[in-house]
gemmi code that builds the backbone of each chain (N, CA, C; Angstrom):
import gemmi

chains = {
    "A": [
        ("UNK", (113.110, 107.975, 69.236), (112.043, 108.594, 70.016), (112.679, 109.446, 71.110)),
        ("UNK", (112.234, 110.674, 71.217), (112.865, 111.629, 72.129), (111.825, 112.276, 73.029)),
        ("UNK", (112.216, 112.516, 74.283), (111.379, 113.303, 75.179), (112.313, 114.100, 76.088)),
        ("UNK", (112.128, 115.412, 76.064), (113.014, 116.325, 76.777), (114.464, 115.999, 76.404)),
        ("UNK", (115.313, 115.724, 77.427), (116.735, 115.461, 77.116), (117.039, 113.977, 76.956)),
        ("UNK", (115.988, 113.180, 76.897), (116.155, 111.724, 76.826), (115.701, 111.201, 75.470)),
        ("UNK", (116.395, 110.170, 75.017), (115.935, 109.529, 73.780), (116.342, 108.069, 73.749)),
        ("UNK", (115.682, 107.307, 72.912), (116.101, 105.933, 72.680), (116.505, 105.795, 71.221)),
        ("UNK", (117.588, 105.057, 71.010), (118.073, 104.827, 69.644), (118.465, 103.359, 69.504)),
        ("UNK", (118.531, 102.902, 68.274), (118.857, 101.496, 68.043), (120.279, 101.165, 68.497)),
        ("UNK", (120.458, 99.960, 68.953), (121.779, 99.499, 69.387), (122.683, 99.285, 68.173)),
        ("UNK", (123.929, 99.701, 68.330), (124.936, 99.458, 67.287), (126.000, 98.520, 67.839)),
        ("UNK", (126.795, 97.949, 66.947), (127.801, 96.982, 67.386), (128.782, 97.628, 68.373)),
        ("UNK", (129.042, 98.898, 68.190), (129.985, 99.605, 69.070), (129.470, 99.714, 70.509)),
        ("UNK", (128.175, 99.474, 70.701), (127.588, 99.562, 72.048), (127.723, 98.258, 72.832)),
        ("UNK", (128.065, 97.170, 72.138), (127.930, 95.846, 72.747), (128.749, 95.652, 74.022)),
        ("UNK", (130.001, 96.070, 74.004), (130.850, 95.868, 75.191), (130.273, 96.624, 76.386)),
        ("UNK", (129.783, 97.816, 76.126), (129.202, 98.633, 77.197), (127.950, 97.954, 77.767)),
        ("UNK", (127.088, 97.471, 76.888), (125.850, 96.823, 77.359), (126.175, 95.556, 78.150)),
        ("UNK", (127.165, 94.799, 77.663), (127.536, 93.561, 78.366), (128.038, 93.873, 79.777)),
        ("UNK", (128.818, 94.917, 79.897), (129.321, 95.310, 81.229), (128.159, 95.715, 82.140)),
        ("UNK", (127.214, 96.457, 81.598), (126.029, 96.832, 82.385), (125.262, 95.578, 82.803)),
        ("UNK", (124.980, 94.742, 81.796), (124.120, 93.561, 81.993), (124.689, 92.609, 83.044)),
        ("UNK", (126.019, 92.508, 83.075), (126.654, 91.580, 84.014), (127.057, 92.237, 85.337)),
        ("UNK", (126.813, 93.514, 85.483), (127.143, 94.169, 86.760), (126.243, 93.575, 87.846)),
        ("UNK", (126.735, 93.544, 89.067), (125.959, 92.926, 90.158), (124.588, 93.574, 90.303)),
        ("UNK", (124.557, 94.891, 90.165), (123.299, 95.621, 90.360), (122.225, 95.199, 89.349)),
        ("UNK", (122.619, 95.073, 88.081), (121.650, 94.709, 87.039), (121.388, 93.198, 87.066)),
        ("UNK", (122.459, 92.418, 87.161), (122.307, 90.957, 87.129), (121.395, 90.464, 88.253)),
        ("UNK", (121.443, 91.123, 89.399), (120.632, 90.681, 90.536), (119.128, 90.812, 90.254)),
        ("UNK", (118.763, 91.664, 89.309), (117.342, 91.867, 88.994), (116.863, 90.967, 87.857)),
        ("UNK", (117.814, 90.368, 87.136), (117.470, 89.563, 85.963), (117.012, 88.164, 86.361)),
        ("UNK", (116.100, 87.611, 85.579), (115.593, 86.275, 85.899), (116.629, 85.196, 85.596)),
        ("UNK", (117.527, 85.470, 84.662), (118.547, 84.474, 84.308), (119.576, 84.342, 85.423)),
        ("UNK", (119.990, 83.116, 85.650), (120.925, 82.843, 86.735), (122.374, 83.149, 86.334)),
        ("UNK", (122.702, 82.803, 85.088), (124.109, 82.911, 84.678), (124.444, 84.320, 84.180)),
        ("UNK", (125.738, 84.617, 84.220), (126.190, 85.872, 83.608), (126.380, 85.619, 82.108)),
        ("UNK", (126.137, 86.638, 81.325), (126.154, 86.501, 79.868), (127.601, 86.514, 79.363)),
        ("UNK", (127.927, 85.515, 78.538), (129.283, 85.472, 77.984), (129.374, 86.402, 76.776)),
        ("UNK", (130.613, 86.714, 76.386), (130.823, 87.588, 75.232), (130.217, 86.953, 73.982)),
        ("UNK", (130.440, 85.648, 73.816), (129.942, 84.936, 72.624), (128.403, 84.974, 72.576)),
        ("UNK", (127.811, 84.717, 73.726), (126.355, 84.723, 73.822), (125.792, 86.106, 73.501)),
        ("UNK", (126.479, 87.109, 73.973), (126.033, 88.494, 73.791), (126.115, 88.904, 72.320)),
        ("UNK", (127.218, 88.591, 71.675), (127.382, 88.958, 70.265), (126.397, 88.166, 69.396)),
        ("UNK", (126.183, 86.899, 69.752), (125.221, 86.065, 68.997), (123.819, 86.662, 69.119)),
        ("UNK", (123.476, 87.142, 70.325), (122.173, 87.795, 70.545), (122.040, 89.018, 69.642)),
        ("UNK", (123.105, 89.807, 69.546), (123.067, 91.027, 68.736), (122.860, 90.694, 67.256)),
        ("UNK", (123.610, 89.721, 66.738), (123.511, 89.404, 65.306), (122.153, 88.779, 64.969)),
        ("UNK", (121.615, 88.029, 65.901), (120.271, 87.458, 65.694), (119.229, 88.578, 65.702)),
        ("UNK", (119.392, 89.487, 66.648), (118.452, 90.594, 66.792), (118.471, 91.517, 65.567)),
        ("UNK", (119.652, 91.703, 64.952), (119.768, 92.593, 63.790), (118.985, 92.081, 62.580)),
        ("UNK", (118.701, 90.766, 62.592), (117.968, 90.191, 61.454), (116.465, 90.429, 61.555)),
        ("UNK", (115.999, 90.827, 62.750), (114.562, 91.050, 62.916), (114.109, 92.268, 62.105)),
        ("UNK", (112.920, 92.161, 61.565), (112.394, 93.263, 60.752), (112.107, 94.498, 61.604)),
        ("UNK", (111.723, 94.261, 62.860), (111.375, 95.377, 63.748), (112.424, 95.493, 64.848)),
        ("UNK", (112.907, 96.713, 65.064), (113.912, 96.927, 66.116), (113.246, 96.826, 67.491)),
        ("UNK", (113.833, 96.015, 68.356), (113.246, 95.849, 69.695), (114.282, 96.020, 70.808)),
        ("UNK", (115.466, 96.506, 70.453), (116.497, 96.719, 71.477), (117.139, 98.089, 71.266)),
        ("UNK", (117.234, 98.840, 72.352), (117.637, 100.242, 72.220), (118.586, 100.685, 73.336)),
        ("UNK", (119.339, 101.709, 72.999), (120.131, 102.419, 74.003), (119.308, 103.621, 74.463)),
        ("UNK", (119.296, 103.842, 75.767), (118.602, 104.989, 76.352), (119.662, 106.057, 76.610)),
        ("UNK", (119.446, 107.252, 76.054), (120.465, 108.304, 76.145), (119.960, 109.537, 76.894)),
        ("UNK", (120.885, 110.178, 77.564), (120.626, 111.479, 78.184), (121.622, 112.464, 77.580)),
        ("UNK", (121.131, 113.497, 76.965), (121.967, 114.484, 76.273), (122.988, 113.790, 75.368)),
        ("UNK", (122.499, 112.812, 74.626), (123.290, 112.051, 73.647), (124.370, 111.163, 74.261)),
        ("UNK", (124.292, 110.938, 75.566), (125.229, 109.999, 76.197), (124.468, 108.736, 76.606)),
        ("UNK", (124.997, 107.561, 76.261), (124.297, 106.335, 76.629), (124.278, 106.117, 78.144)),
        ("UNK", (123.105, 105.901, 78.695), (123.019, 105.665, 80.145), (122.208, 104.410, 80.485)),
        ("UNK", (121.588, 103.789, 79.483), (120.788, 102.626, 79.835), (120.312, 101.841, 78.623)),
        ("UNK", (119.495, 100.870, 78.910), (119.019, 99.930, 77.888), (117.504, 99.780, 77.987)),
        ("UNK", (116.871, 99.666, 76.820), (115.440, 99.336, 76.745), (115.284, 98.222, 75.725)),
        ("UNK", (114.593, 97.163, 76.092), (114.395, 96.059, 75.145), (113.037, 95.417, 75.329)),
        ("UNK", (112.618, 94.685, 74.304), (111.305, 94.034, 74.331), (111.476, 92.571, 73.966)),
        ("UNK", (111.028, 91.691, 74.841), (111.077, 90.253, 74.570), (109.657, 89.720, 74.434)),
        ("UNK", (109.559, 88.445, 74.107), (108.250, 87.793, 73.900), (107.377, 88.641, 72.965)),
        ("UNK", (108.013, 89.146, 71.935), (107.353, 90.051, 70.981), (106.382, 89.259, 70.110)),
        ("UNK", (105.098, 89.545, 70.235), (104.056, 88.755, 69.584), (103.123, 89.698, 68.826)),
        ("UNK", (103.304, 89.767, 67.505), (102.504, 90.712, 66.717), (101.070, 90.228, 66.533)),
        ("UNK", (100.859, 88.932, 66.668), (99.499, 88.405, 66.516), (98.629, 88.813, 67.700)),
        ("UNK", (99.172, 88.577, 68.882), (98.414, 88.945, 70.098), (98.708, 90.383, 70.534)),
        ("UNK", (99.616, 91.011, 69.822), (100.033, 92.405, 70.097), (100.426, 92.588, 71.562)),
        ("UNK", (101.309, 91.716, 71.985), (101.822, 91.812, 73.343), (103.330, 91.589, 73.358)),
        ("UNK", (103.982, 92.160, 74.336), (105.410, 91.924, 74.523), (105.779, 92.242, 75.974)),
        ("UNK", (107.043, 91.991, 76.287), (107.520, 92.210, 77.662), (108.670, 93.208, 77.630)),
        ("UNK", (108.411, 94.440, 78.042), (109.496, 95.431, 78.058), (110.440, 95.198, 79.238)),
        ("UNK", (111.689, 95.518, 79.004), (112.675, 95.474, 80.086), (113.572, 96.691, 79.938)),
        ("UNK", (113.968, 97.284, 81.039), (114.788, 98.498, 80.949), (115.610, 98.665, 82.217)),
        ("UNK", (116.777, 99.245, 82.046), (117.580, 99.569, 83.233), (118.526, 100.731, 82.947)),
        ("UNK", (118.927, 101.372, 84.025), (119.955, 102.415, 83.946), (121.298, 101.724, 84.207)),
        ("UNK", (122.186, 101.803, 83.252), (123.491, 101.163, 83.416), (124.553, 102.120, 83.916)),
        ("UNK", (124.396, 103.378, 83.548), (125.397, 104.410, 83.876), (124.777, 105.403, 84.839)),
        ("UNK", (125.183, 105.303, 86.082), (124.601, 106.191, 87.094), (125.474, 107.428, 87.266)),
        ("UNK", (124.870, 108.498, 87.693), (125.661, 109.693, 87.977), (125.819, 110.638, 86.805)),
        ("UNK", (125.356, 110.240, 85.629), (125.460, 111.134, 84.469), (124.180, 111.949, 84.323)),
        ("UNK", (123.062, 111.248, 84.394), (121.788, 111.907, 84.120), (121.188, 112.533, 85.370)),
        ("UNK", (120.153, 113.290, 85.132), (119.396, 113.896, 86.219), (118.635, 112.800, 86.960)),
        ("UNK", (118.205, 113.107, 88.180), (117.537, 112.106, 89.019), (116.186, 111.672, 88.448)),
        ("UNK", (115.652, 112.409, 87.488), (114.369, 112.010, 86.903), (114.518, 110.963, 85.789)),
        ("UNK", (115.744, 110.466, 85.562), (115.977, 109.551, 84.430), (115.171, 108.260, 84.544)),
        ("UNK", (114.919, 107.793, 85.774), (114.163, 106.554, 85.959), (112.750, 106.676, 85.426)),
        ("UNK", (112.146, 107.836, 85.649), (110.790, 108.058, 85.149), (110.788, 108.031, 83.621)),
        ("UNK", (111.719, 108.755, 83.005), (111.730, 108.828, 81.535), (112.103, 107.495, 80.898)),
        ("UNK", (112.936, 106.729, 81.570), (113.274, 105.385, 81.082), (112.010, 104.534, 80.993)),
        ("UNK", (111.251, 104.524, 82.085), (110.035, 103.717, 82.115), (108.995, 104.267, 81.141)),
        ("UNK", (108.881, 105.584, 81.107), (107.892, 106.220, 80.233), (108.159, 105.875, 78.760)),
        ("UNK", (109.408, 106.058, 78.347), (109.744, 105.785, 76.947), (109.548, 104.312, 76.615)),
        ("UNK", (109.951, 103.428, 77.542), (109.848, 101.982, 77.289), (108.391, 101.592, 77.025)),
        ("UNK", (107.484, 102.127, 77.828), (106.071, 101.767, 77.683), (105.438, 102.506, 76.498)),
        ("UNK", (105.717, 103.787, 76.383), (105.098, 104.580, 75.312), (105.512, 104.065, 73.933)),
        ("UNK", (106.784, 103.683, 73.804), (107.253, 103.160, 72.516), (106.517, 101.857, 72.174)),
        ("UNK", (106.335, 101.020, 73.187), (105.661, 99.730, 72.954), (104.247, 99.945, 72.430)),
        ("UNK", (103.539, 100.880, 73.040), (102.150, 101.093, 72.631), (102.024, 101.910, 71.343)),
        ("UNK", (102.842, 102.930, 71.208), (102.634, 103.855, 70.090), (103.493, 103.593, 68.860)),
        ("UNK", (104.640, 102.959, 69.021), (105.483, 102.669, 67.856), (105.406, 101.184, 67.470)),
        ("UNK", (105.470, 100.323, 68.456), (105.383, 98.886, 68.163), (103.928, 98.426, 68.030)),
        ("UNK", (103.015, 99.315, 68.393), (101.574, 99.071, 68.267), (101.103, 97.850, 69.065)),
        ("UNK", (101.669, 97.716, 70.253), (101.229, 96.660, 71.161), (99.944, 97.092, 71.868)),
        ("UNK", (99.225, 96.116, 72.393), (98.000, 96.400, 73.154), (98.134, 95.967, 74.609)),
        ("UNK", (99.140, 95.128, 74.875), (99.227, 94.501, 76.197), (100.692, 94.233, 76.535)),
        ("UNK", (101.101, 94.661, 77.696), (102.494, 94.451, 78.122), (102.522, 93.597, 79.391)),
        ("UNK", (103.553, 92.802, 79.473), (103.746, 91.993, 80.674), (105.167, 92.174, 81.167)),
        ("UNK", (105.337, 92.068, 82.462), (106.686, 92.098, 83.016), (106.713, 91.206, 84.249)),
        ("UNK", (107.881, 90.647, 84.516), (108.026, 89.752, 85.663), (109.165, 90.257, 86.541)),
        ("UNK", (108.905, 90.357, 87.830), (109.957, 90.807, 88.759), (110.014, 89.856, 89.948)),
        ("UNK", (111.190, 89.779, 90.570), (111.298, 88.986, 91.790), (110.437, 89.620, 92.877)),
        ("UNK", (109.749, 88.774, 93.627), (108.848, 89.283, 94.682), (109.590, 90.163, 95.675)),
        ("UNK", (110.827, 89.805, 95.950), (111.561, 90.563, 96.965), (112.120, 91.888, 96.429)),
        ("UNK", (112.036, 92.090, 95.116), (112.523, 93.336, 94.530), (111.413, 94.395, 94.618)),
        ("UNK", (111.195, 94.874, 95.824), (110.063, 95.771, 96.071), (110.163, 97.075, 95.294)),
        ("UNK", (111.388, 97.549, 95.095), (111.548, 98.810, 94.357), (111.073, 98.658, 92.916)),
        ("UNK", (111.453, 97.554, 92.273), (111.019, 97.323, 90.890), (109.506, 97.136, 90.832)),
        ("UNK", (109.000, 96.412, 91.795), (107.559, 96.158, 91.853), (106.781, 97.467, 91.993)),
        ("UNK", (107.243, 98.312, 92.889), (106.545, 99.583, 93.125), (106.650, 100.533, 91.935)),
        ("UNK", (107.821, 100.550, 91.300), (107.980, 101.476, 90.174), (107.105, 101.013, 89.010)),
        ("UNK", (106.979, 99.703, 88.825), (106.090, 99.189, 87.777), (104.649, 99.572, 88.079)),
        ("UNK", (104.272, 99.475, 89.334), (102.895, 99.819, 89.711), (102.647, 101.312, 89.564)),
        ("UNK", (103.664, 102.116, 89.842), (103.517, 103.560, 89.670), (103.255, 103.894, 88.195)),
        ("UNK", (103.949, 103.185, 87.310), (103.777, 103.426, 85.875), (102.384, 102.978, 85.412)),
        ("UNK", (101.783, 102.056, 86.153), (100.430, 101.622, 85.803), (100.226, 100.127, 85.709)),
        ("UNK", (101.319, 99.364, 85.841), (101.183, 97.907, 85.796), (100.365, 97.426, 86.983)),
        ("UNK", (99.616, 96.347, 86.745), (98.858, 95.718, 87.832), (99.284, 94.262, 87.969)),
        ("UNK", (99.324, 93.804, 89.204), (99.744, 92.424, 89.466), (98.697, 91.451, 88.917)),
        ("UNK", (99.191, 90.428, 88.197), (98.301, 89.359, 87.731), (98.285, 88.307, 88.833)),
        ("UNK", (97.155, 88.163, 89.476), (97.112, 87.216, 90.597), (97.115, 85.781, 90.074)),
        ("UNK", (97.708, 84.919, 90.851), (97.698, 83.493, 90.514), (98.867, 83.039, 89.673)),
        ("UNK", (99.701, 83.976, 89.209), (100.875, 83.566, 88.428), (102.120, 83.893, 89.246)),
        ("UNK", (102.705, 82.891, 89.811), (103.867, 83.095, 90.678), (104.960, 82.079, 90.311)),
        ("UNK", (105.601, 82.303, 89.185), (106.662, 81.390, 88.762), (107.864, 81.517, 89.694)),
        ("UNK", (108.628, 80.467, 89.751), (109.846, 80.505, 90.561), (111.063, 80.356, 89.647)),
        ("UNK", (112.116, 81.046, 89.996), (113.376, 80.987, 89.241), (114.506, 80.729, 90.232)),
        ("UNK", (115.543, 80.071, 89.741), (116.722, 79.888, 90.593), (117.615, 81.107, 90.436)),
        ("UNK", (117.928, 81.730, 91.554), (118.800, 82.909, 91.537), (119.825, 82.744, 92.653)),
        ("UNK", (121.077, 82.828, 92.285), (122.165, 82.620, 93.242), (121.984, 81.311, 94.012)),
        ("UNK", (121.535, 80.300, 93.282), (121.388, 78.976, 93.881), (120.141, 78.794, 94.726)),
        ("UNK", (119.334, 79.830, 94.857), (118.123, 79.761, 95.684), (116.886, 79.876, 94.792)),
        ("UNK", (115.843, 79.173, 95.173), (114.579, 79.295, 94.458), (113.892, 80.595, 94.893)),
        ("UNK", (113.600, 81.450, 93.917), (113.016, 82.757, 94.246), (111.638, 82.904, 93.585)),
        ("UNK", (110.712, 83.490, 94.315), (109.362, 83.742, 93.775), (109.357, 85.004, 92.909)),
        ("UNK", (108.486, 85.013, 91.938), (108.331, 86.201, 91.094), (106.861, 86.645, 91.071)),
        ("UNK", (106.675, 87.849, 90.603), (105.328, 88.391, 90.414), (105.220, 88.829, 88.957)),
        ("UNK", (104.109, 88.487, 88.328), (103.902, 88.938, 86.950), (102.920, 90.116, 86.970)),
        ("UNK", (103.221, 91.127, 86.168), (102.355, 92.309, 86.097), (101.989, 92.579, 84.650)),
        ("UNK", (100.877, 93.257, 84.455), (100.461, 93.582, 83.086), (99.961, 95.019, 83.006)),
        ("UNK", (100.001, 95.534, 81.793), (99.526, 96.896, 81.533), (98.876, 96.915, 80.154)),
        ("UNK", (97.664, 97.414, 80.088), (96.985, 97.506, 78.788), (97.158, 98.911, 78.208)),
        ("UNK", (97.032, 98.989, 76.914), (97.145, 100.296, 76.253), (96.016, 101.222, 76.722)),
        ("UNK", (94.829, 100.666, 76.900), (93.684, 101.480, 77.342), (93.976, 102.119, 78.700)),
        ("UNK", (94.576, 101.340, 79.588), (94.894, 101.858, 80.927), (95.982, 102.922, 80.845)),
        ("UNK", (96.970, 102.683, 79.991), (98.072, 103.644, 79.799), (97.533, 104.979, 79.283)),
        ("UNK", (96.643, 104.913, 78.294), (96.100, 106.134, 77.708), (95.199, 106.878, 78.691)),
        ("UNK", (94.508, 106.121, 79.514), (93.583, 106.714, 80.485), (94.327, 107.638, 81.456)),
        ("UNK", (95.556, 107.260, 81.802), (96.324, 108.048, 82.777), (97.352, 108.973, 82.124)),
        ("UNK", (97.197, 109.162, 80.823), (98.209, 109.931, 80.086), (98.340, 111.371, 80.598)),
        ("UNK", (97.205, 111.997, 80.867), (97.252, 113.394, 81.322), (97.979, 113.555, 82.649)),
        ("UNK", (97.816, 112.581, 83.540), (98.511, 112.633, 84.827), (100.027, 112.610, 84.631)),
        ("UNK", (100.479, 111.802, 83.691), (101.919, 111.714, 83.450), (102.439, 113.008, 82.827)),
        ("UNK", (101.628, 113.608, 81.945), (102.047, 114.868, 81.328), (102.200, 115.959, 82.384)),
        ("UNK", (101.289, 115.948, 83.379), (101.384, 116.953, 84.457), (102.676, 116.788, 85.247)),
        ("UNK", (103.051, 115.538, 85.502), (104.293, 115.284, 86.247), (105.495, 115.885, 85.537)),
        ("UNK", (105.455, 115.850, 84.203), (106.615, 116.269, 83.411), (106.735, 117.779, 83.261)),
        ("UNK", (105.736, 118.501, 83.704), (105.743, 119.963, 83.534), (106.858, 120.600, 84.369)),
    ],
    "B": [
        ("UNK", (98.988, 114.139, 107.980), (100.025, 113.235, 108.461), (101.251, 114.026, 108.895)),
        ("UNK", (101.800, 113.649, 110.023), (102.917, 114.390, 110.582), (104.271, 113.967, 110.046)),
        ("UNK", (105.278, 114.607, 110.602), (106.641, 114.352, 110.132), (107.097, 112.915, 110.394)),
        ("UNK", (106.695, 112.362, 111.562), (107.143, 111.009, 111.899), (106.661, 109.980, 110.878)),
        ("UNK", (105.402, 110.103, 110.518), (104.845, 109.159, 109.538), (105.503, 109.372, 108.180)),
        ("UNK", (105.723, 110.645, 107.847), (106.388, 110.954, 106.573), (107.781, 110.306, 106.527)),
        ("UNK", (108.519, 110.472, 107.631), (109.870, 109.896, 107.679), (109.824, 108.372, 107.581)),
        ("UNK", (108.831, 107.792, 108.200), (108.685, 106.329, 108.148), (108.415, 105.884, 106.702)),
        ("UNK", (107.527, 106.594, 106.046), (107.195, 106.249, 104.659), (108.401, 106.454, 103.738)),
        ("UNK", (109.123, 107.543, 103.970), (110.287, 107.828, 103.121), (111.398, 106.790, 103.354)),
        ("UNK", (111.597, 106.420, 104.607), (112.594, 105.393, 104.921), (112.246, 104.092, 104.218)),
        ("UNK", (110.969, 103.798, 104.166), (110.490, 102.593, 103.500), (110.796, 102.631, 101.999)),
        ("UNK", (110.641, 103.794, 101.403), (110.951, 103.962, 99.972), (112.453, 103.813, 99.726)),
        ("UNK", (113.201, 104.446, 100.586), (114.660, 104.478, 100.386), (115.310, 103.147, 100.725)),
        ("UNK", (114.608, 102.330, 101.517), (115.193, 101.093, 102.040), (116.632, 101.339, 102.519)),
        ("UNK", (116.748, 102.333, 103.370), (118.066, 102.715, 103.863), (118.214, 102.396, 105.346)),
        ("UNK", (119.420, 102.080, 105.757), (119.707, 101.875, 107.176), (120.194, 103.185, 107.808)),
        ("UNK", (120.447, 104.174, 106.950), (120.933, 105.462, 107.441), (119.839, 106.160, 108.250)),
        ("UNK", (120.216, 106.719, 109.394), (119.253, 107.508, 110.166), (118.988, 108.810, 109.422)),
        ("UNK", (117.734, 109.062, 109.161), (117.414, 110.311, 108.473), (116.495, 111.152, 109.347)),
        ("UNK", (116.614, 112.464, 109.181), (115.697, 113.382, 109.860), (115.350, 114.500, 108.876)),
        ("UNK", (114.551, 115.418, 109.310), (114.050, 116.437, 108.387), (115.170, 117.298, 107.807)),
        ("UNK", (116.266, 117.399, 108.527), (117.357, 118.273, 108.042), (118.353, 117.523, 107.150)),
        ("UNK", (118.229, 116.215, 107.040), (119.208, 115.454, 106.252), (119.213, 115.934, 104.795)),
        ("UNK", (120.388, 116.328, 104.296), (120.449, 116.713, 102.872), (120.263, 115.478, 101.988)),
        ("UNK", (119.470, 115.599, 100.949), (119.218, 114.462, 100.055), (120.512, 113.977, 99.406)),
        ("UNK", (121.434, 114.912, 99.188), (122.710, 114.549, 98.551), (123.538, 113.590, 99.416)),
        ("UNK", (123.208, 113.527, 100.699), (123.959, 112.633, 101.595), (123.326, 111.252, 101.719)),
        ("UNK", (122.185, 111.077, 101.073), (121.506, 109.769, 101.141), (121.785, 109.018, 99.832)),
        ("UNK", (122.606, 107.995, 99.923), (122.992, 107.238, 98.716), (121.755, 106.674, 98.017)),
        ("UNK", (120.791, 106.265, 98.817), (119.612, 105.603, 98.253), (118.634, 106.583, 97.594)),
        ("UNK", (118.849, 107.871, 97.734), (118.004, 108.846, 97.024), (118.461, 108.867, 95.565)),
        ("UNK", (117.873, 107.991, 94.771), (118.309, 107.824, 93.377), (117.107, 107.920, 92.439)),
        ("UNK", (117.326, 107.559, 91.178), (116.266, 107.725, 90.176), (115.053, 106.833, 90.474)),
        ("UNK", (115.267, 105.715, 91.160), (114.139, 104.855, 91.520), (113.372, 105.475, 92.691)),
        ("UNK", (114.106, 105.873, 93.734), (113.458, 106.498, 94.896), (112.676, 107.743, 94.481)),
        ("UNK", (113.235, 108.469, 93.531), (112.590, 109.684, 93.019), (111.185, 109.353, 92.489)),
        ("UNK", (111.095, 108.321, 91.670), (109.793, 107.925, 91.107), (108.874, 107.403, 92.211)),
        ("UNK", (109.447, 106.612, 93.126), (108.632, 106.063, 94.208), (108.092, 107.178, 95.112)),
        ("UNK", (108.878, 108.243, 95.259), (108.402, 109.378, 96.049), (107.202, 110.041, 95.358)),
        ("UNK", (107.258, 110.162, 94.040), (106.112, 110.722, 93.307), (104.863, 109.880, 93.565)),
        ("UNK", (105.068, 108.563, 93.581), (103.953, 107.647, 93.849), (103.432, 107.790, 95.266)),
        ("UNK", (104.345, 107.924, 96.220), (103.954, 108.092, 97.626), (103.160, 109.384, 97.807)),
        ("UNK", (103.615, 110.452, 97.154), (102.918, 111.740, 97.251), (101.489, 111.617, 96.724)),
        ("UNK", (101.347, 110.876, 95.645), (100.044, 110.696, 95.019), (99.124, 109.841, 95.894)),
        ("UNK", (99.623, 108.675, 96.301), (98.772, 107.714, 97.016), (98.496, 108.154, 98.464)),
        ("UNK", (99.556, 108.564, 99.175), (99.386, 108.857, 100.607), (98.961, 110.294, 100.883)),
        ("UNK", (99.329, 111.204, 100.000), (99.047, 112.623, 100.265), (98.146, 113.264, 99.199)),
        ("UNK", (97.761, 112.461, 98.210), (96.879, 112.945, 97.134), (97.447, 114.195, 96.456)),
        ("UNK", (98.756, 114.188, 96.277), (99.446, 115.302, 95.606), (100.090, 114.787, 94.327)),
        ("UNK", (99.725, 115.408, 93.217), (100.389, 115.060, 91.962), (101.491, 116.090, 91.739)),
        ("UNK", (102.676, 115.730, 92.171), (103.792, 116.682, 92.144), (104.387, 116.796, 90.756)),
        ("UNK", (104.962, 117.955, 90.474), (105.703, 118.121, 89.226), (107.148, 117.700, 89.476)),
        ("UNK", (107.695, 116.970, 88.536), (109.048, 116.452, 88.759), (110.068, 117.566, 88.967)),
        ("UNK", (109.866, 118.673, 88.283), (110.820, 119.780, 88.435), (110.835, 120.323, 89.860)),
        ("UNK", (109.681, 120.299, 90.521), (109.628, 120.762, 91.916), (110.375, 119.799, 92.832)),
        ("UNK", (110.228, 118.509, 92.579), (110.917, 117.513, 93.417), (112.432, 117.592, 93.184)),
        ("UNK", (112.815, 117.863, 91.947), (114.258, 117.960, 91.629), (114.928, 119.112, 92.388)),
        ("UNK", (114.143, 120.127, 92.702), (114.720, 121.295, 93.390), (114.928, 121.042, 94.884)),
        ("UNK", (114.306, 120.008, 95.433), (114.406, 119.743, 96.875), (115.848, 119.458, 97.268)),
        ("UNK", (116.259, 120.062, 98.383), (117.629, 119.872, 98.886), (117.664, 118.966, 100.117)),
        ("UNK", (116.601, 119.041, 100.909), (116.558, 118.274, 102.157), (115.242, 117.503, 102.256)),
        ("UNK", (115.181, 116.634, 103.239), (113.936, 115.892, 103.464), (112.810, 116.853, 103.844)),
        ("UNK", (113.149, 117.906, 104.561), (112.127, 118.905, 104.906), (111.512, 119.510, 103.643)),
        ("UNK", (112.321, 119.696, 102.613), (111.797, 120.240, 101.351), (110.785, 119.266, 100.728)),
        ("UNK", (111.081, 117.974, 100.820), (110.143, 116.973, 100.284), (108.839, 116.993, 101.088)),
        ("UNK", (108.986, 117.134, 102.406), (107.808, 117.165, 103.281), (106.915, 118.353, 102.924)),
        ("UNK", (107.562, 119.497, 102.673), (106.790, 120.699, 102.307), (105.981, 120.449, 101.032)),
        ("UNK", (106.595, 119.748, 100.094), (105.909, 119.509, 98.819), (104.610, 118.726, 98.991)),
        ("UNK", (104.610, 117.805, 99.938), (103.394, 116.983, 100.087), (102.399, 117.566, 101.095)),
        ("UNK", (102.830, 118.555, 101.850), (101.926, 119.072, 102.884), (101.399, 120.471, 102.591)),
        ("UNK", (102.056, 121.187, 101.704), (101.579, 122.558, 101.425), (100.369, 122.516, 100.493)),
    ],
}
model = gemmi.Model(1)
for chain_id, residues in chains.items():
    chain = gemmi.Chain(chain_id)
    for i, (resn, *xyz) in enumerate(residues, 1):
        res = gemmi.Residue()
        res.name, res.seqid = resn, gemmi.SeqId(i, " ")
        for name, pos in zip(("N", "CA", "C"), xyz):
            atom = gemmi.Atom()
            atom.name, atom.element = name, gemmi.Element(name[0])
            atom.pos, atom.b_iso = gemmi.Position(*pos), 0.0
            res.add_atom(atom)
        chain.add_residue(res)
    model.add_chain(chain)
structure = gemmi.Structure()
structure.add_model(model)
structure.setup_entities()
């Protein structure tokens, strides 16, 4: 899936070391709900398990054919047509400053239009205001009453769960197209 | 809304300790990144009712340029 100079493509084995380095970097790891850093064995096992799935749900995000980030979908549920997208920029300084918008746009648009989901959920740490705001800008709304806690760096941290429906995404489609002009 | 409020809102987006003013070049603000860029689009929409084009924001060189985008 391509938009302007950005595209997402399926992950290949040759990408694994790069993704692991991104995933375990302090900047990315600090935003993840998991407490531990991912081991090489765990990472390769994840890749081989993921390759067996009938539907691709993990991608490299590219700018001018250079890998700069990751897009993935967890809690993939075809019955309820819902999943949880996750995305990050791993390689900074290569792409244009608008890469964050296209990363989020592609992650959500692919879920609704290619994976045929109807409902997306995402969870962020309450104190991660930047992630919270960017999700809200894209159209996610906070689900009140769901405030799970996770241990992060040995501390119990609060999270916020957000959701986005396909109907809401489509309703604001024209506004997003105007931004991209 | 005046420049002071704009600077306050922008500082909030950037979550920066760096002192910024209207003449500060964006290239000198480490926190002016792909996330801040999107958050600025949101701020323009919510606080200034401006739906900016990303290409116009990309051309901005200084904070004054960003201010012009939301006030013109």
